[in-house]
C-alpha positions in Angstrom: -13.6 18.9 1.5 -9.9 17.9 1.8 -7.5 20.1 -0.2 -4.5 17.6 -0.3 -4.4 14.0 0.5 -1.2 11.9 0.5 -1.7 8.2 -0.2 0.8 5.7 1.0 0.3 2.0 0.2 2.2 -1.3 0.6 4.8 -0.1 3.1 5.4 -3.8 4.0 7.3 -3.1 7.2 10.2 -1.0 5.6 10.9 1.8 8.1 13.6 3.7 6.1 11.2 4.0 3.1 8.3 5.1 5.3 10.5 7.7 7.1 11.7 9.1 3.7 8.1 9.6 2.5 6.9 11.1 5.7 9.7 13.6 5.5 8.5 14.9 2.2 7.2 18.5 2.7 4.0 17.8 0.7 3.2 14.8 2.9 3.9 16.8 6.1 1.6 19.5 4.8 -1.2 17.3 3.6 -4.6 17.6 5.2 -4.7 13.8 5.6 -2.6 10.7 4.9 -4.5 7.7 3.7 -2.8 4.3 4.2 -4.2 1.8 1.7 -3.1 -1.4 3.2 -0.3 -4.0 3.5 1.5 -1.9 6.2 3.5 -4.2 8.3 4.1 -7.5 6.6 7.9 -7.1 6.2 11.1 -6.9 8.2 10.3 -4.0 10.6 6.6 -4.5 11.4 6.5 -3.2 15.0 8.5 0.0 14.2 6.4 0.8 11.1 3.1 0.4 12.9 4.4 2.5 15.8 5.4 5.3 13.5 2.1 5.2 11.7 0.2 5.2 14.9 2.1 8.4 15.9 0.4 10.2 13.0 -2.8 10.1 15.1 -5.9 11.7 13.4 -3.7 12.8 10.4 -3.9 9.3 9.1 -6.8 7.1 7.9 -6.0 3.3 7.6 -7.5 0.8 5.2 -7.1 -3.0 5.5 -4.9 -4.9 3.0 -4.8 -8.6 2.5 -1.4 -8.8 4.3 -2.7 -6.9 7.3 -5.5 -9.5 7.5 -3.1 -12.3 7.0 -0.9 -11.2 9.9 -4.0 -11.4 12.2 -4.9 -14.8 10.8 -1.3 -16.1 11.2 -1.2 -15.1 14.8 -4.5 -17.0 15.3 -3.0 -20.2 13.9 -3.6 -19.9 10.1 -0.1 -19.6 8.7 0.6 -17.5 5.6 2.5 -19.0 2.6 4.8 -16.0 2.9 7.6 -16.5 5.3 8.1 -12.9 6.3 4.4 -12.6 7.1 4.5 -15.4 9.6 7.6 -14.0 11.2 6.1 -10.5 11.3 2.9 -11.8 12.9 4.9 -13.2 15.8 6.5 -9.8 16.5 3.4 -7.7 16.8 2.0 -6.5 20.1 -1.6 -7.3 21.0 -2.6 -3.7 20.6 -1.1 -3.7 17.0 -2.9 -6.9 16.1 -6.2 -5.5 17.4 -5.8 -2.4 15.3 -5.1 -4.4 12.2 -8.1 -6.6 12.8 -10.4 -3.6 13.1 -9.4 -1.9 9.8 -12.1 -1.2 7.3 -12.1 -2.6 3.7 -12.7 0.9 2.3 -12.7 4.6 3.2 -14.6 7.3 1.3 -13.6 10.9 1.4 -14.3 14.2 -0.5 -11.2 15.6 -2.1 -11.0 19.0 -3.9 -11.0 18.6 -7.7 -11.8 14.9 -7.5 -15.1 14.7 -5.6 -15.9 11.6 -3.7 -12.8 9.3 -3.6 -13.0 5.7 -2.5 -9.8 4.2 -1.1 -9.3 0.5 -1.0 -6.4 -1.9 -1.0 -7.1 -4.2 -4.0 -10.6 -3.5 -5.2 -13.6 -2.0 -3.4 -15.1 -5.4 -2.8 -12.1 -7.5 -1.9 -8.7 -7.0 -0.3 -6.7 -9.4 -2.6 -8.1 -9.7 -6.1 -6.0 -8.2 -8.9 -6.7 -5.4 -11.3 -3.9 -3.9 -13.5 -3.3 -0.9 -15.6 -4.3 -2.9 -18.7 -7.1 -4.9 -17.2 -10.1 -5.4 -19.6 -13.0 -2.9 -19.2 -15.4 -5.7 -18.4 -13.1 -6.8 -15.5 -13.2 -3.2 -14.2 -17.0 -3.2 -14.5 -17.1 -6.4 -12.5 -15.0 -5.1 -9.6 -16.7 -1.7 -9.5 -20.3 -3.1 -9.6 -22.3 -1.7 -6.8 -20.1 1.4 -6.3 -22.2 4.5 -5.4 -22.6 6.7 -8.5 -21.1 9.7 -6.8 -17.7 8.0 -6.5 -15.7 9.4 -9.3 -12.2 8.3 -8.3 -11.0 5.0 -6.9 -7.6 4.6 -5.3 -6.2 1.1 -4.9 -2.8 -0.4 -4.2 -1.9 -4.1 -3.9 0.1 -4.6 -7.1 3.0 -2.3 -6.3 3.0 -0.5 -9.6 1.9 3.1 -10.0 -0.7 4.1 -12.6 -3.6 6.3 -13.4 -6.3 5.6 -16.0 -9.9 6.2 -16.8 -12.4 3.4 -16.5 -15.8 4.4 -18.0 -15.6 8.0 -16.6 -14.1 7.0 -13.3 -10.5 7.8 -12.5 -8.4 4.9 -11.1 -5.2 5.6 -9.2 -2.6 3.3 -7.9 0.1 5.0 -5.9 2.6 2.2 -6.2 4.5 0.8 -3.2 6.4 2.5 -0.5 8.4 -0.5 0.6 8.3 -3.1 -2.2 8.2 -1.3 -5.5 8.1 -3.2 -8.8 9.7 -1.4 -11.7 12.0 1.0 -10.0 13.7 1.7 -6.7 12.5 4.4 -4.4 9.4 4.9 -2.3 6.3 5.5 -4.4 3.2 7.4 -3.3 0.5 9.7 -4.6 -0.7 13.2 -3.9 -4.4 14.0 -4.5 -6.1 17.3 -4.9 -7.0 19.1 -7.1 -5.5 16.5 -9.5 -3.4 13.4 -9.2 0.4 13.4 -8.9 2.3 10.1 -8.8 5.4 10.7 -6.8 8.7 8.8 -6.1 10.8 9.6 -3.1 14.5 8.7 -3.6 16.4 7.6 -0.6 19.8 5.9 0.1 18.9 2.3 -0.7 22.3 1.0 0.2 22.1 2.5 3.7 18.5 1.3 4.0 19.4 -2.3 3.1 22.2 -2.2 5.7 19.9 -0.7 8.3 17.1 -3.2 7.7 19.6 -6.1 7.8 21.0 -4.9 11.1 17.8 -3.9 12.8 15.5 -6.7 11.8 15.3 -10.1 13.5 14.0 -11.7 10.4 16.5 -14.4 9.4 16.4 -13.5 5.7 16.3 -9.7 6.2 19.4 -9.0 4.1 18.2 -11.0 1.1 14.6 -9.6 1.5 15.9 -6.0 1.5 18.2 -6.6 -1.4 15.3 -8.0 -3.5 12.6 -5.5 -2.7 14.3 -2.2 -1.7 16.5 -2.5 -4.8 13.4 -3.3 -6.9 14.9 -6.4 -8.5 11.4 -7.3 -9.9 10.5 -5.2 -12.9 7.0 -4.0 -13.8 7.1 -6.5 -16.7 7.9 -9.3 -14.2 5.0 -8.3 -12.1 2.5 -7.9 -14.9 3.4 -11.4 -16.1 3.1 -12.9 -12.6 -0.2 -11.1 -11.8 -1.8 -11.6 -15.2 -3.5 -14.9 -14.5 -5.1 -13.5 -11.3 -6.7 -10.9 -13.5 -8.5 -13.6 -15.4 -6.3 -13.7 -18.5 
């Protein structure tokens, strides 16, 4: 049984944000770090994956849609997202192989929460959308077939932190480390024995300058300005994602 688990999701190739979270004492002291997908599709993909790989057995990785799309883009199936196509071209073969082998879900026992299933979007799919205010029948649909012992589901994908109950199951979204919607900072979660949604503040001005200088992505400065500064609010994101939730 794991006493403390740090959950980092949607890093999106932002090295300064990842470094800030990994420097948190409670992340450093956690029994395990679970990475719930969309790790490298951004302006510093190689550096982020190398730092995550250095965590060794302290980290468990879950596949996100953007991780899958990097592998697909490198194989000749371009993404509609420009930075993903660029990032795919930067990765080493060993990094691509690791992303290609990632599981859709990971299940672990956590003190106070019991069996926890970690996924990127939903337990059955790496890109479908559920939101804090999704209908109960929508949740029932995406949770169909889950083992009854799973009492907590942790998902990312939509870059907005929340916790809510869904028919006796706790659902946790840690938010996004590298592309937050609704507020600047690097968002993550700490599990065990309860759930804490956390935000790590860091120097966003310095991070934007660093990303712009270090990344070879042609639009790195504009990308960093939009996403590290969280120009997109949670309202913007909920409106944009709503149709994908079946509304």
